[in-house]
C-alpha positions as CSV (number, residue, x, y, z in Angstrom):
1,M,65.2,6.5,-52.4
2,P,63.9,3.0,-51.3
3,R,60.6,2.9,-49.4
4,T,60.7,1.0,-46.1
5,M,57.8,-0.6,-44.4
6,N,56.8,0.7,-41.0
7,A,56.3,-2.2,-38.5
8,A,53.4,-0.3,-37.0
9,V,51.3,-0.2,-40.1
10,A,47.7,-0.2,-39.1
11,Q,45.8,-3.4,-39.9
12,P,42.5,-3.0,-41.6
13,K,39.5,-3.7,-39.4
14,A,37.9,-7.0,-40.1
15,N,34.3,-7.1,-41.0
16,E,32.3,-9.6,-39.0
17,L,31.7,-11.6,-42.2
18,D,35.3,-11.4,-43.4
19,L,37.6,-14.4,-43.0
20,P,40.2,-13.9,-40.2
21,L,43.7,-12.7,-41.1
22,I,46.3,-15.5,-41.4
23,G,47.6,-16.4,-38.0
24,E,44.7,-14.7,-36.2
25,A,42.2,-16.9,-34.3
26,R,38.7,-15.6,-33.9
27,R,37.1,-16.3,-30.6
28,R,33.5,-17.3,-30.4
29,Q,33.0,-15.9,-26.9
30,P,34.9,-13.5,-24.8
31,V,37.2,-15.0,-22.2
32,V,35.5,-15.2,-18.8
33,K,37.7,-13.9,-16.0
34,T,37.0,-15.3,-12.5
35,D,38.3,-14.2,-9.2
36,D,39.2,-16.7,-6.5
37,G,35.6,-16.4,-5.1
38,A,34.3,-18.4,-8.0
39,L,36.6,-21.3,-7.6
40,W,34.6,-22.8,-4.7
41,I,32.6,-24.9,-7.1
42,L,35.5,-27.0,-8.4
43,P,36.2,-29.0,-5.2
44,V,32.4,-29.5,-4.9
45,I,32.3,-31.0,-8.4
46,A,35.5,-33.1,-7.7
47,Q,33.9,-34.5,-4.5
48,A,30.7,-35.4,-6.5
49,I,32.8,-37.2,-9.2
50,D,34.8,-39.1,-6.6
51,R,31.6,-40.3,-4.9
52,V,30.3,-42.1,-8.0
53,M,33.2,-42.9,-10.3
54,S,36.9,-42.7,-10.8
55,R,38.5,-39.6,-12.2
56,K,39.7,-41.6,-15.2
57,E,36.1,-42.8,-15.9
58,A,34.7,-39.3,-15.6
59,A,37.4,-37.9,-18.0
60,L,36.7,-40.6,-20.6
61,T,33.0,-39.9,-20.3
62,M,33.5,-36.2,-20.8
63,G,35.9,-36.8,-23.8
64,M,39.1,-35.6,-22.2
65,D,42.2,-37.2,-20.7
66,E,42.6,-37.6,-16.9
67,G,45.3,-35.0,-16.7
68,Q,43.2,-32.4,-18.4
69,L,40.3,-33.1,-16.0
70,S,42.7,-32.9,-13.0
71,R,44.1,-29.6,-14.1
72,Q,40.6,-28.1,-14.7
73,L,39.4,-29.3,-11.3
74,K,42.4,-27.3,-9.8
75,G,41.3,-24.2,-11.7
76,D,43.7,-24.4,-14.6
77,G,41.5,-23.6,-17.6
78,H,37.8,-24.1,-17.5
79,L,35.5,-27.0,-17.0
80,S,32.7,-27.0,-19.6
81,V,29.1,-27.4,-18.4
82,L,28.5,-29.3,-21.7
83,R,31.1,-31.8,-20.7
84,L,29.6,-32.1,-17.3
85,G,26.3,-32.8,-19.0
86,T,27.7,-36.1,-20.3
87,L,28.1,-37.5,-16.8
88,P,25.5,-40.0,-15.6
89,P,22.6,-39.2,-13.3
90,Q,24.4,-40.6,-10.3
91,F,26.9,-37.7,-10.6
92,W,24.1,-35.2,-10.5
93,G,22.6,-36.8,-7.4
94,A,26.0,-36.7,-5.7
95,L,26.5,-33.0,-6.8
96,R,23.1,-32.2,-5.3
97,D,24.3,-33.8,-2.0
98,E,27.6,-32.0,-2.1
99,L,26.0,-28.6,-2.7
100,A,23.7,-29.3,0.2
101,I,26.7,-30.0,2.4
102,Y,28.6,-27.0,1.1
103,F,25.7,-24.6,1.7
104,D,24.7,-26.4,5.0
105,L,21.2,-27.2,3.7
106,N,20.8,-30.4,5.7
107,D,18.4,-29.2,8.3
108,P,17.2,-32.2,10.5
109,Q,14.0,-30.5,11.5
110,A,13.0,-29.7,7.9
111,E,13.8,-33.2,6.9
112,A,11.7,-34.7,9.7
113,K,8.8,-32.4,8.7
114,Q,9.1,-33.4,5.0
115,A,9.2,-37.1,6.0
116,A,6.1,-36.7,8.1
117,E,4.3,-35.0,5.2
118,L,5.3,-37.8,2.9
119,I,4.1,-40.5,5.3
120,T,0.8,-38.7,5.7
121,R,0.4,-38.4,2.0
122,G,1.3,-42.0,1.5
123,M,-1.2,-43.2,4.1
124,S,-4.0,-41.1,2.4
125,M,-3.2,-42.7,-0.9
126,L,-3.2,-46.1,0.6
127,M,-6.5,-45.5,2.4
128,A,-8.0,-44.3,-0.9
129,R,-7.0,-47.5,-2.6
130,V,-8.2,-49.8,0.1
131,K,-11.8,-48.3,0.2
C-alpha cells in the first residue's frame, strides 16, 4: 500500500538562529497596523515638502521614485522616518510650521510676549557691550 503525503503536515518550528525555510521571508519587525486616526500626519508632511521642494526632488533625495512617494503620502504603504531624515533642514522648518498650523499653536499674544522678551534680552546684551 503506497504512502501518501498529507498536505497539512506540520512544519517544524524554526529556531531564531535557523535559516528561514525556502520561500519564507523573515520579517525584522512586526507590521504596524494603523487606524485612520493616524493618517493625519501624511498631508502635513506633504504640505511641508511642497513648501520647500518638488515632490520629484524629495523622492530622489529619499532614494525612491516619485510614484512611490505619492502613494506613501496617500497612505499606501509606510513612509520611513529614516527616509524623511535625508531631507534638508528647510523641510524640517516647514514641517514645524505645518505642525503649528495643524495644532493651532500660532498664538499672537504668546508670539508678542516672546518677541518683547527677545528685544529686552537683546537690549541688555547691547548695553553690556557698549559699557
